[in-house]
N, C-alpha and C positions, 0 to 999 in steps of 0.2 A: 334695903328699901330705898328707892330713889327719892331725892328731895322734891321732885315735881309732884309726887303723889304719896299719900299716906295709906292708900289701899294696898293691902298685901296680896290678896288672892282673887277676890271676886267682887263684881258689881252686878246687881240684879235690880231692874226697874219693873215693878208690878203695877201696871196702869189699868184704869177702868175708864170707859168713855160712855157718855150719855148724850143723845141727840134730842134737842127740843123739836118735836114734830111740827109745832105750829110755825116756827120761823126757820127751822133747819140748822140752828146753831149747834155746834159741838162743844162739849165741856169734858174735862178730865179731872181725875184725881189719881194719886199714885203713892205707893210706898217704895222707899229706896232702901235697899239692903246692901251693906258693905261687909264683906267677909262673914256673911251668915247672920248678921244682926241688922234689925231695922234701925236706921239712923235718922230718917226723916219721913214725914208724911206730907205730901203736897196736897193742900186742900182743894176742894171743888173749885175749878176756875175755867174760864173760857180758853179754848185752844183745840185745834184739830190736827189730824194726821200725826206727825212726830213731834209736835210742840212740847209734849211732856218730857222728851229727851233733853231738849235744850234748857228747860226749866230745872230739870234734875242736875245738870252740869253746873248751873248757877248756884243751886243750893249746896252742892258738894264743895264749891269754892267758898261760899259763906261759912260753912262748917269747918273749913280747913283741911279737907281731904285732897284737894287738888289746887294747883296754882291757877292764877287768873288766866294765863295763856291757855291752859287746857280747858278752862270753863267756856272759852269762846269756840272750842273745837268740838267735834262729835265724840261721844263716848267710845266709839270704836277705835279712836286714836289711842286710848289707854290700853286697849287690847294689843294693838300693833306695836306701840312703843315699850310697854312694860310687861307684856305677856299676861295681863290680868284677864281672868275669865269674865266675859261680859255677856249678860243675858237680858232680855227684855220680853215683856208679855203685855199685850193690851187686849182687853175683852170688852165687849159691849155689855152695859149693865143698866138696870133701872136707876132712876135718880136716887131712890132710897138705898141703893147698894153701893153708892160711892163712898170712898174712904173719907173719914172725918178725923179731925184731931180731937181725941177724947179728952175727958176731964183730967186724966193723969198722964197725958202725953208729954214727952220730953224729947227734944231733939238731942242727938248725941254728937257733939262736936269732938274733934280730935283732942285728946288729952295733952 
């Protein structure tokens, strides 16, 4: 494993997007999977298009999965530099279907 990343096999970002019909603002929430396990849930927040990807990279840095340098770059760089399988999915959803940080939610930092 490279010292620049603690991700061994895969990164998957599962995002949902809701658009406020009154004002046209977009919001997202996401679950972040590393090597087949959920390590973070990004709560409901403002952002459109691919903003969820850059927020994910910052969260991965905060949790110790990637270096600060990689946090400032796109997730596809992890695929290119380390051969990590990188997937993402964004679907439109109702506001009530957005991911939330549940009562027993715990982020998983690198041990």
